[in-house]
C-alpha positions as CSV (number, residue, x, y, z in Angstrom):
1,M,-63.1,47.1,198.3
2,T,-60.7,44.2,198.4
3,S,-60.0,44.8,194.7
4,L,-59.3,48.5,195.4
5,R,-56.8,47.7,198.2
6,K,-55.2,45.2,195.9
7,W,-54.4,47.8,193.2
8,R,-53.8,50.8,195.5
9,F,-50.0,50.3,195.8
10,P,-49.4,49.7,192.1
11,I,-51.4,52.8,191.2
12,L,-49.4,54.9,193.8
13,I,-46.1,53.6,192.5
14,G,-47.1,54.2,188.9
15,S,-48.2,57.8,189.7
16,G,-44.9,58.4,191.4
17,L,-43.0,57.2,188.4
18,I,-45.0,59.4,186.1
19,A,-44.5,62.4,188.3
20,A,-40.7,61.7,188.5
21,G,-40.6,61.4,184.7
22,V,-42.4,64.8,184.2
23,L,-40.1,66.4,186.7
24,F,-37.0,65.0,185.1
25,Y,-38.2,66.1,181.6
26,Y,-38.7,69.8,182.7
27,S,-35.6,69.9,184.7
28,N,-33.5,68.5,181.7
29,T,-35.1,71.0,179.3
30,H,-34.3,74.0,181.6
31,V,-30.7,72.9,182.0
32,S,-30.3,72.4,178.2
33,S,-31.7,75.9,177.7
34,D,-29.2,77.4,180.2
35,K,-26.4,75.6,178.5
36,T,-27.5,76.8,175.1
37,Q,-27.7,80.4,176.3
38,G,-24.3,80.0,178.0
39,A,-22.8,78.7,174.8
40,I,-24.2,81.6,172.9
41,G,-22.8,84.0,175.5
42,Q,-19.5,82.3,175.3
43,R,-19.5,82.7,171.5
44,D,-20.4,86.4,171.9
45,V,-17.5,86.9,174.3
46,Y,-15.1,85.2,172.0
47,R,-16.3,87.3,169.1
48,D,-15.9,90.5,171.1
49,G,-12.4,89.5,172.0
50,Q,-11.3,88.9,168.5
51,V,-8.7,91.3,167.1
52,N,-9.7,93.2,164.0
53,S,-7.3,93.1,161.1
54,A,-7.0,96.9,161.3
55,D,-5.5,96.5,164.8
56,V,-2.8,94.1,163.7
57,A,0.6,95.7,163.0
58,T,1.1,96.1,159.3
59,P,3.8,93.7,158.0
60,G,7.0,95.7,157.4
61,S,6.3,98.2,160.1
62,A,9.0,99.6,162.3
63,P,10.8,96.5,163.8
64,V,10.8,94.5,160.5
65,A,11.7,97.5,158.4
66,T,14.5,98.5,160.8
67,T,16.0,95.0,160.6
68,A,15.9,95.2,156.8
69,I,17.7,98.5,156.8
70,L,20.4,97.3,159.2
71,E,21.0,94.3,156.9
72,S,21.3,96.5,153.8
73,S,24.7,96.9,152.2
74,E,24.4,100.7,152.3
75,F,23.7,100.9,156.0
76,K,26.5,98.4,156.8
77,S,29.0,100.5,154.9
78,L,27.9,103.6,156.7
79,A,27.4,102.3,160.2
80,K,31.0,102.7,161.3
81,D,31.5,106.0,159.5
82,Q,32.0,108.8,162.0
83,A,30.2,111.4,159.9
84,F,27.2,109.1,159.5
85,Q,27.1,108.4,163.3
86,E,27.4,112.1,164.0
87,L,24.5,112.9,161.7
88,M,22.2,110.1,163.1
89,R,22.9,111.4,166.6
90,N,22.4,115.1,165.6
91,S,19.3,116.4,167.5
92,A,18.4,118.7,164.6
93,F,18.5,115.8,162.1
94,T,16.5,113.6,164.5
95,E,13.8,116.3,164.7
96,L,13.8,117.3,161.0
97,S,13.7,113.6,159.9
98,R,10.1,113.4,161.2
99,N,9.2,116.1,158.6
100,S,8.2,114.6,155.3
101,A,9.4,117.7,153.4
102,F,12.9,117.3,154.8
103,V,13.0,113.6,154.1
104,G,11.9,114.2,150.6
105,L,14.6,116.8,150.1
106,L,17.3,114.4,151.1
107,E,16.8,112.4,147.9
108,D,16.4,115.5,145.7
109,K,19.3,115.7,143.2
110,S,19.3,119.5,143.2
111,F,19.5,119.7,147.0
112,Q,22.2,117.0,147.1
113,T,24.2,119.1,144.6
114,M,23.7,122.4,146.4
115,T,24.8,121.0,149.8
116,Q,28.3,120.4,148.5
117,N,28.9,124.1,148.1
118,L,30.1,125.8,151.2
119,N,28.3,129.0,150.3
120,F,24.9,127.3,150.2
121,A,24.3,127.6,153.9
122,A,25.2,131.3,153.8
123,L,22.9,131.8,150.8
124,L,20.0,130.3,152.7
125,R,20.5,132.7,155.6
126,S,20.8,135.8,153.4
127,Q,18.1,138.4,153.9
128,A,17.5,138.6,150.2
129,L,16.7,134.9,149.7
130,Q,14.6,134.7,152.9
131,A,12.6,137.8,151.7
132,A,12.2,136.2,148.3
133,L,11.0,132.9,149.8
134,A,8.7,134.7,152.3
135,G,7.2,136.7,149.4
136,S,6.6,133.5,147.4
137,A,4.7,132.0,150.3
138,Q,2.5,135.0,150.7
139,Q,2.0,136.0,147.1
140,G,2.6,132.7,145.3
141,M,5.6,134.0,143.4
142,I,9.3,134.9,144.0
143,R,10.1,138.6,143.6
144,P,12.6,138.7,140.7
145,E,14.4,141.8,141.9
146,L,15.4,140.0,145.1
147,I,16.9,137.1,143.1
148,A,18.6,139.7,140.8
149,S,20.3,141.2,143.9
150,L,21.7,137.8,144.7
151,R,23.1,137.4,141.2
152,E,25.0,140.6,141.7
153,N,26.6,139.2,144.9
154,S,30.0,137.7,144.0
155,Q,29.6,135.1,146.8
156,F,26.3,133.8,145.6
157,A,26.3,134.5,141.9
158,A,27.5,131.0,140.8
159,L,25.0,129.3,143.0
160,V,22.0,131.5,142.1
161,N,22.7,131.0,138.4
162,S,23.0,127.2,138.6
163,Q,20.2,124.9,137.4
164,A,20.2,123.2,140.8
165,F,19.2,126.4,142.5
166,S,16.5,127.2,140.0
167,N,15.1,123.7,140.5
168,L,15.1,124.2,144.3
169,L,13.2,127.5,144.0
170,Q,10.4,125.6,142.3
171,N,10.4,122.8,144.9
172,N,7.7,123.2,147.5
173,M,9.6,121.0,150.0
174,F,12.5,123.4,149.8
175,R,10.3,126.4,150.3
176,Q,8.7,124.8,153.4
177,M,12.1,124.1,154.9
178,A,14.1,127.1,153.9
179,S,13.0,129.3,156.8
180,N,13.3,126.5,159.4
181,Q,16.1,127.4,161.8
182,L,17.0,123.7,162.5
183,F,17.2,123.1,158.8
184,L,19.5,126.2,158.3
185,G,21.8,125.0,161.0
186,L,21.9,121.4,159.7
187,V,22.7,122.5,156.2
188,A,25.7,124.4,157.6
189,S,27.0,121.3,159.4
190,N,29.9,119.2,158.1
191,A,28.0,116.1,159.1
192,L,25.2,116.6,156.5
193,R,27.6,117.8,153.8
194,S,29.9,114.8,154.2
195,N,27.0,112.3,154.1
196,M,25.4,114.0,151.1
197,A,28.7,113.4,149.2
198,Q,28.6,109.6,149.9
199,P,26.9,107.4,147.3
200,A,25.9,104.9,150.0
201,F,24.1,107.5,151.9
202,L,22.3,108.8,148.8
203,A,21.3,105.3,148.0
204,L,20.0,104.8,151.6
205,V,17.9,107.9,151.7
206,S,16.2,107.0,148.4
207,Q,14.9,103.8,150.0
208,S,11.3,104.0,151.2
209,S,12.0,101.7,154.2
210,F,14.7,104.1,155.5
211,Q,12.5,107.1,154.8
212,G,9.7,105.5,156.8
213,A,12.0,104.7,159.7
214,L,13.1,108.3,159.8
215,L,9.6,109.6,159.8
216,Q,8.8,107.3,162.7
217,G,11.7,108.7,164.7
218,S,13.8,105.5,164.5
219,A,17.1,107.1,163.7
220,A,18.5,106.7,167.2
221,Q,17.0,103.2,167.4
222,M,18.8,102.1,164.2
223,M,22.2,103.3,165.4
224,A,21.6,101.6,168.8
225,R,20.7,98.3,167.2
226,S,23.6,98.5,164.8
227,R,26.0,98.7,167.7
228,Q,24.5,95.6,169.3
229,E,25.0,93.5,166.1
């Protein structure tokens, strides 16, 4: 009995230490598991928040491309030209420049040639040409008798017989635009005719960066930025 009393306290103390050790072990294991799950969760959140490469603006998109255009020698030579400023502010040009067919026509050599003739705008508005182009859209061919009637017109004969006009009749972009009222009005304007006679403008409209800016509706933005620089 005396021996039992002698070892009672050491046994109790040892049991307490063992119990504390077990409790500490399980508690530590649970915390580590939570931390691990938290870390995984954090990694998931980070992964979900990453930006896909498809969402990043493509290098050379509007702001960068516009800057390159403004720094080009062609744009600098035109920026202070009144006819160029008038064209870039023209609401019809702004609207049409978002049409790929119109932008493509701007660099077409035959179209550039035809715009220099004052009778070209009148030819586009003529009933015979509009009927011929409408027939080509519906039937896939231009009615020759309508073109023949234009050749008999003293005002249009030289234009209709030109190679440039023949080329345009075969151009799908021209056929798409020829009945567009904004296009017809712009072709009759001095602003377009004057610019189409300038080598700097012709060089500018042949640049893919300028064409892209026009299609994005950046014409007014380019002029505004040019005035700030």
